[in-house]
C-alpha positions in Angstrom: 12.0 -37.5 -34.4 12.9 -33.8 -34.1 16.4 -32.3 -34.0 16.4 -31.8 -30.2 15.5 -35.5 -29.7 18.3 -36.5 -32.0 20.7 -34.4 -30.1 19.7 -36.2 -26.9 20.0 -39.8 -28.1 22.4 -41.5 -25.7 24.6 -44.5 -26.5 27.1 -46.2 -24.2 30.1 -44.7 -26.0 28.5 -41.2 -25.7 28.4 -41.6 -21.9 32.1 -42.3 -21.9 32.9 -39.4 -24.2 30.7 -37.1 -22.2 32.5 -38.0 -18.9 35.9 -37.6 -20.6 34.8 -34.2 -21.8 33.8 -33.1 -18.3 37.1 -34.2 -16.9 39.0 -32.4 -19.7 37.2 -29.1 -19.1 39.7 -26.4 -18.4 39.4 -22.7 -19.1 41.1 -19.5 -18.1 39.4 -17.7 -15.2 38.1 -14.2 -15.5 37.6 -11.7 -12.6 34.3 -9.8 -12.8 34.2 -6.1 -12.3 30.5 -5.3 -11.9 29.7 -1.6 -12.5 27.8 0.6 -10.0 24.2 -0.4 -10.0 25.0 -3.9 -11.2 22.0 -6.2 -11.3 24.1 -9.4 -10.7 22.3 -10.1 -7.4 24.4 -13.0 -6.4 27.3 -10.5 -6.0 25.5 -7.4 -4.9 22.7 -8.8 -2.7 23.6 -12.5 -1.9 21.1 -12.6 0.9 18.4 -10.7 -0.8 14.9 -11.7 -1.9 15.8 -11.9 -5.6 18.4 -14.6 -4.9 15.7 -16.6 -3.1 13.5 -16.3 -6.1 16.2 -17.6 -8.4 16.7 -20.5 -6.1 13.0 -21.3 -6.4 13.3 -21.1 -10.2 16.3 -23.4 -10.1 14.5 -26.0 -8.0 11.5 -26.0 -10.4 13.7 -26.3 -13.5 15.7 -29.1 -11.9 12.5 -30.9 -11.0 11.3 -30.6 -14.6 14.6 -31.8 -16.1 16.7 -33.6 -13.4 19.5 -34.3 -15.9 19.8 -30.7 -17.0 19.5 -29.5 -20.5 19.8 -26.7 -23.1 17.6 -23.9 -21.9 16.8 -20.9 -24.1 15.8 -17.6 -22.5 14.0 -14.9 -24.5 11.3 -12.2 -24.2 8.6 -10.8 -26.5 10.5 -7.6 -26.9 13.6 -5.7 -25.8 14.2 -4.2 -22.4 12.2 -6.9 -20.5 15.1 -8.5 -18.5 15.9 -11.6 -20.4 19.7 -11.1 -20.2 19.5 -10.3 -16.5 17.5 -13.4 -16.0 19.9 -15.5 -18.1 23.0 -14.3 -16.2 21.5 -14.6 -12.7 19.9 -18.0 -13.4 23.2 -19.4 -14.8 25.0 -18.2 -11.7 22.3 -19.8 -9.5 22.5 -23.1 -11.4 26.3 -23.2 -11.0 26.0 -22.3 -7.3 23.9 -25.3 -6.9 26.8 -27.5 -7.9 26.5 -28.8 -11.5 28.8 -27.3 -14.2 26.9 -24.7 -16.1 27.6 -22.7 -19.2 26.1 -19.3 -20.0 26.0 -18.7 -23.8 25.3 -15.3 -25.3 23.5 -16.0 -28.6 21.9 -12.5 -28.8 24.4 -11.7 -31.6 22.6 -8.5 -32.6 22.6 -6.8 -29.1 24.7 -8.9 -26.8 24.5 -8.0 -23.1 26.0 -10.9 -21.1 29.5 -9.4 -20.9 28.2 -6.0 -19.7 26.0 -7.6 -17.1 28.8 -9.7 -15.8 31.3 -6.9 -15.9 33.8 -8.1 -18.5 34.6 -7.7 -22.2 35.5 -10.8 -24.3 38.4 -9.2 -26.2 39.9 -12.7 -26.7 37.0 -13.9 -28.8 33.4 -15.0 -28.6 30.7 -17.4 -29.7 30.3 -15.4 -32.9 33.7 -16.6 -33.9 32.9 -20.2 -33.0 29.8 -20.1 -35.2 31.8 -18.6 -38.1 34.6 -21.3 -37.8 37.3 -18.9 -36.7 37.7 -20.2 -33.1 36.8 -23.3 -31.0 35.0 -23.4 -27.7 38.3 -24.0 -25.9 39.8 -20.9 -27.5 37.1 -18.5 -26.1 35.4 -20.1 -23.1 36.1 -18.6 -19.7 35.5 -19.7 -16.1 34.0 -17.2 -13.7 36.4 -17.3 -10.8 36.6 -20.7 -9.3 32.9 -21.6 -9.4 31.6 -24.1 -11.9 30.2 -21.3 -14.1 31.6 -20.8 -17.6 30.7 -18.2 -20.2 30.8 -17.8 -23.9 30.3 -14.1 -24.8 30.1 -12.2 -28.0 33.1 -10.3 -29.3 31.5 -8.5 -32.2 27.8 -7.8 -32.6 26.3 -8.8 -35.9 23.4 -6.9 -37.6 22.4 -10.0 -39.6 23.4 -13.2 -37.8 20.9 -15.6 -39.2 23.4 -17.6 -41.3 25.4 -18.2 -38.1 22.5 -20.3 -36.8 22.6 -22.7 -39.7 22.5 -26.3 -38.3 26.0 -27.0 -39.7 27.3 -24.2 -37.5 25.0 -24.5 -34.5 24.6 -28.2 -33.9 28.4 -28.9 -33.3 28.5 -26.1 -30.7 25.4 -27.3 -28.9 26.5 -30.9 -28.9 29.9 -30.1 -27.4 28.3 -27.9 -24.7 25.8 -30.6 -23.9 28.5 -33.2 -23.5 30.4 -30.9 -21.2 27.9 -29.2 -19.0 24.8 -30.2 -17.1 23.0 -27.0 -17.8 23.5 -24.6 -20.7 21.7 -21.3 -20.4 21.3 -19.5 -23.7 20.5 -15.8 -23.8 18.7 -15.2 -27.1 17.4 -12.2 -28.9 13.8 -11.1 -28.3 11.4 -13.4 -30.0 9.6 -10.6 -32.0 10.2 -9.6 -34.8 13.5 -11.2 -35.7 13.9 -14.9 -36.7 16.8 -15.7 -34.4 14.8 -17.6 -31.7 12.9 -19.6 -34.4 16.3 -20.6 -35.8 17.7 -22.0 -32.5 14.5 -23.2 -30.8 14.3 -26.7 -32.6 17.7 -27.6 -31.1 17.1 -26.8 -27.4 15.2 -28.7 -24.7 13.1 -25.9 -23.3 12.6 -22.2 -23.2 11.7 -19.5 -20.6 9.8 -16.4 -21.6 10.6 -13.3 -19.6 7.9 -10.6 -19.4 8.2 -7.3 -17.5 5.4 -5.9 -15.5 3.8 -2.8 -17.1 6.4 -2.9 -19.9 5.8 -5.9 -22.1 3.4 -5.1 -24.9 0.4 -7.4 -24.6 0.2 -7.6 -28.4 3.6 -9.4 -28.4 2.8 -12.0 -25.7 0.4 -14.1 -27.8 2.8 -14.4 -30.9 5.6 -15.3 -28.5 3.6 -18.1 -26.9 2.7 -19.4 -30.3 6.3 -19.3 -31.5 7.7 -21.1 -28.4 4.9 -23.7 -28.5 5.6 -27.0 -26.7 9.2 -25.9 -25.9 8.0 -23.3 -23.4 8.7 -24.5 -19.9 7.5 -21.4 -18.1 7.2 -17.6 -17.8 9.3 -15.4 -15.6 7.6 -12.2 -14.4 10.1 -9.5 -14.0 9.8 -6.3 -11.9 6.8 -7.5 -9.9 6.0 -7.7 -6.2 7.0 -10.9 -4.5 4.1 -12.8 -3.0 4.0 -12.5 0.8 6.5 -9.7 0.8 6.6 -5.9 0.5 9.7 -6.3 -1.7 9.3 -4.7 -5.2 12.0 -3.9 -7.7 13.9 -4.8 -10.7 15.2 -8.0 -9.0 11.7 -9.2 -8.1 10.7 -12.3 -10.0 7.6 -14.5 -10.2 7.5 -17.8 -12.0 4.5 -19.3 -13.7 4.7 -22.9 -14.9 2.4 -23.5 -17.9 -0.3 -26.2 -17.6 
């Protein structure tokens, strides 16, 4: 049995503990201040085509995993829209009703805080993994919606030791007990080992590729790395089928066979 399966073994007492954890959930609220040109489409274009695409993605993911799960989001290389996808997808999941947590585990080049429009000066997931803080110390709720975020306070040039099972598993277990969906923004899959370190402990993964940007030479190795954990591919910056809409918020979704 792999580590992810062990993480998901359910006992009667676990159900009680999980429900108690949900009921105890309380976090200070943050007010977002998106910058000009923000790509947080649920704020800037709530009636736009991109929002509809995220809703379609939400529906497909919920059909694949009705009970939610730990979902890792990555891309073959940098600049392909994985953080943008992570943030908007987490927002969409929470808007649909279930409590959702967005976790920035791209410790080398975190971008969740900047995309949302806040700076986690009070602490971040990097401090949880190093044992300096707990989830309750640093987690924040986005307004009054059931969306919670764990950002990164200090970027780390060599974070691999933070992903050791002894550091990572307690964090993921507590998040899994508390939230229906946990969206994890990871580093690009190539060439660093970060995704490989975290992948065994999640339920599934999305790979974000950007039209006319993603290097074809990186796609194959990323497919190979994600393997059976790959739930689908999000095509960023592509025309939406049946529409003249085209832009950075346009997404297509391809479920793997």
